[in-house]
PASEBA-1860 file (N, C-alpha, C; in nm, 3 decimals):
! residues 82
1> MTESARDR> 0.509/-0.109/-0.286/0.626/-0.025/-0.305/0.700/-0.019/-0.171 ~ 0.828/-0.040/-0.175/0.906/-0.036/-0.052/0.924/0.109/-0.006 ~ 0.958/0.123/0.119/0.976/0.257/0.175/1.089/0.332/0.105 ~ 1.200/0.263/0.076/1.311/0.330/0.010/1.273/0.372/-0.132 ~ 1.194/0.288/-0.202/1.150/0.324/-0.336/1.060/0.446/-0.331 ~ 0.973/0.452/-0.229/0.885/0.568/-0.212/0.966/0.693/-0.185 ~ 1.067/0.681/-0.099/1.152/0.796/-0.067/1.225/0.847/-0.192 ~ 1.277/0.754/-0.273/1.344/0.794/-0.397/1.248/0.862/-0.491
9> LLRDAPEK> 1.127/0.807/-0.502/1.028/0.866/-0.592/0.991/1.006/-0.547 ~ 0.973/1.025/-0.417/0.937/1.158/-0.367/1.052/1.257/-0.387 ~ 1.173/1.211/-0.371/1.289/1.299/-0.390/1.299/1.343/-0.536 ~ 1.276/1.249/-0.625/1.286/1.277/-0.767/1.148/1.300/-0.830 ~ 1.051/1.335/-0.748/0.911/1.343/-0.790/0.886/1.428/-0.913 ~ 0.931/1.551/-0.916/0.897/1.632/-1.034/0.939/1.568/-1.166 ~ 1.061/1.517/-1.169/1.111/1.456/-1.293/1.036/1.326/-1.324 ~ 1.020/1.240/-1.225/0.957/1.110/-1.248/0.808/1.124/-1.275
17> LSRLTTRE> 0.740/1.210/-1.204/0.597/1.225/-1.225/0.567/1.282/-1.363 ~ 0.656/1.365/-1.414/0.634/1.421/-1.548/0.645/1.315/-1.656 ~ 0.712/1.202/-1.626/0.727/1.094/-1.724/0.610/0.995/-1.721 ~ 0.526/1.001/-1.620/0.413/0.907/-1.611/0.307/0.940/-1.716 ~ 0.247/0.835/-1.767/0.134/0.856/-1.856/0.014/0.899/-1.772 ~ -0.087/0.948/-1.835/-0.208/0.988/-1.764/-0.267/0.870/-1.688 ~ -0.265/0.754/-1.751/-0.318/0.633/-1.687/-0.235/0.593/-1.565 ~ -0.104/0.596/-1.576/-0.016/0.563/-1.464/-0.033/0.663/-1.350
25> FGALSYEW> -0.044/0.789/-1.384/-0.062/0.894/-1.283/-0.194/0.872/-1.208 ~ -0.299/0.838/-1.281/-0.428/0.810/-1.219/-0.423/0.688/-1.130 ~ -0.352/0.584/-1.174/-0.341/0.461/-1.096/-0.264/0.484/-0.966 ~ -0.170/0.576/-0.967/-0.090/0.604/-0.848/-0.177/0.651/-0.732 ~ -0.286/0.718/-0.761/-0.372/0.767/-0.654/-0.440/0.653/-0.579 ~ -0.444/0.533/-0.638/-0.506/0.416/-0.574/-0.404/0.321/-0.512 ~ -0.277/0.353/-0.522/-0.171/0.265/-0.473/-0.146/0.290/-0.324 ~ -0.210/0.208/-0.241/-0.202/0.227/-0.096/-0.059/0.219/-0.045
33> RFWARPDQ> 0.020/0.126/-0.092/0.157/0.112/-0.043/0.239/0.239/-0.069 ~ 0.204/0.316/-0.167/0.274/0.442/-0.194/0.235/0.548/-0.091 ~ 0.108/0.557/-0.059/0.058/0.663/0.028/0.066/0.630/0.177 ~ 0.067/0.502/0.211/0.066/0.462/0.353/0.194/0.506/0.423 ~ 0.177/0.549/0.547/0.294/0.579/0.629/0.358/0.447/0.671 ~ 0.486/0.447/0.707/0.552/0.321/0.748/0.478/0.249/0.861 ~ 0.421/0.322/0.955/0.350/0.257/1.066/0.212/0.206/1.026 ~ 0.169/0.229/0.904/0.042/0.176/0.854/0.063/0.051/0.769
41> RPPHGDWR> 0.187/0.012/0.749/0.216/-0.108/0.672/0.220/-0.228/0.765 ~ 0.182/-0.346/0.715/0.183/-0.465/0.801/0.324/-0.498/0.850 ~ 0.332/-0.554/0.970/0.465/-0.590/1.023/0.526/-0.705/0.942 ~ 0.656/-0.711/0.944/0.729/-0.819/0.876/0.723/-0.945/0.961 ~ 0.751/-1.056/0.900/0.760/-1.181/0.972/0.630/-1.259/0.974 ~ 0.635/-1.368/1.051/0.521/-1.457/1.063/0.440/-1.415/1.186 ~ 0.318/-1.370/1.166/0.235/-1.323/1.276/0.091/-1.364/1.252 ~ 0.018/-1.374/1.361/-0.122/-1.411/1.351/-0.213/-1.292/1.381
49> YWVILAGR> -0.174/-1.207/1.474/-0.253/-1.090/1.513/-0.172/-0.964/1.490 ~ -0.241/-0.862/1.447/-0.176/-0.732/1.425/-0.261/-0.631/1.500 ~ -0.207/-0.576/1.607/-0.280/-0.478/1.688/-0.229/-0.339/1.653 ~ -0.320/-0.252/1.617/-0.285/-0.114/1.588/-0.340/-0.029/1.702 ~ -0.252/0.012/1.792/-0.291/0.099/1.902/-0.265/0.242/1.856 ~ -0.370/0.306/1.813/-0.353/0.440/1.758/-0.477/0.522/1.787 ~ -0.461/0.651/1.780/-0.571/0.742/1.810/-0.655/0.776/1.688 ~ -0.743/0.866/1.713/-0.836/0.911/1.611/-0.761/0.974/1.492
57> GFGRTRTG> -0.802/0.937/1.374/-0.741/0.995/1.254/-0.617/0.922/1.205 ~ -0.579/0.813/1.270/-0.460/0.739/1.229/-0.480/0.668/1.096 ~ -0.601/0.619/1.074/-0.630/0.544/0.953/-0.638/0.395/0.978 ~ -0.685/0.356/1.098/-0.695/0.214/1.132/-0.787/0.140/1.036 ~ -0.904/0.198/1.008/-1.001/0.131/0.921/-0.942/0.116/0.780 ~ -0.884/0.219/0.727/-0.826/0.213/0.593/-0.711/0.114/0.589 ~ -0.627/0.115/0.692/-0.515/0.024/0.699/-0.563/-0.121/0.697 ~ -0.662/-0.152/0.781/-0.717/-0.288/0.784/-0.784/-0.327/0.655
65> AEWALEQA> -0.858/-0.236/0.596/-0.927/-0.265/0.470/-0.828/-0.289/0.357 ~ -0.724/-0.208/0.352/-0.624/-0.225/0.247/-0.546/-0.355/0.266 ~ -0.520/-0.393/0.391/-0.451/-0.520/0.417/-0.540/-0.636/0.372 ~ -0.669/-0.632/0.405/-0.762/-0.738/0.365/-0.770/-0.748/0.212 ~ -0.775/-0.636/0.145/-0.779/-0.634/-0.001/-0.652/-0.695/-0.060 ~ -0.539/-0.661/-0.001/-0.412/-0.717/-0.046/-0.411/-0.869/-0.029 ~ -0.462/-0.919/0.084/-0.468/-1.063/0.107/-0.559/-1.131/0.005 ~ -0.671/-1.069/-0.026/-0.762/-1.126/-0.126/-0.696/-1.132/-0.263
73> RIVVPYIK> -0.619/-1.033/-0.296/-0.551/-1.032/-0.426/-0.444/-1.140/-0.434 ~ -0.387/-1.177/-0.320/-0.287/-1.284/-0.316/-0.354/-1.419/-0.333 ~ -0.468/-1.438/-0.268/-0.536/-1.568/-0.264/-0.612/-1.598/-0.392 ~ -0.677/-1.499/-0.451/-0.764/-1.522/-0.567/-0.695/-1.596/-0.681 ~ -0.572/-1.563/-0.719/-0.511/-1.637/-0.831/-0.496/-1.787/-0.803 ~ -0.496/-1.828/-0.676/-0.478/-1.969/-0.641/-0.608/-2.046/-0.630 ~ -0.720/-1.978/-0.640/-0.849/-2.047/-0.634/-0.872/-2.118/-0.768 ~ -0.906/-2.247/-0.759/-0.929/-2.324/-0.881/-1.061/-2.281/-0.944
81> RK> -1.053/-2.241/-1.067/-1.173/-2.197/-1.137/-1.237/-2.315/-1.210 ~ -1.370/-2.312/-1.216/-1.443/-2.422/-1.283/-1.448/-2.400/-1.432
END
């Protein structure tokens, strides 16, 4: 979810959240891109290393884990299955 989409959703939250099904509402709690702060999202562009210089409680471990999970979800569909 893009930052602007998140901002719109939060602004219109009461109305939009009331339209979600129970399943959609439950799934939203697992949507990292919705909950992540802008500085916890991967940088744009072509990069090889991503250094997060942050203090205690920033969410470095969660940010890295969510990024790795996202990468796995991108790669898995391209793996040739037997």
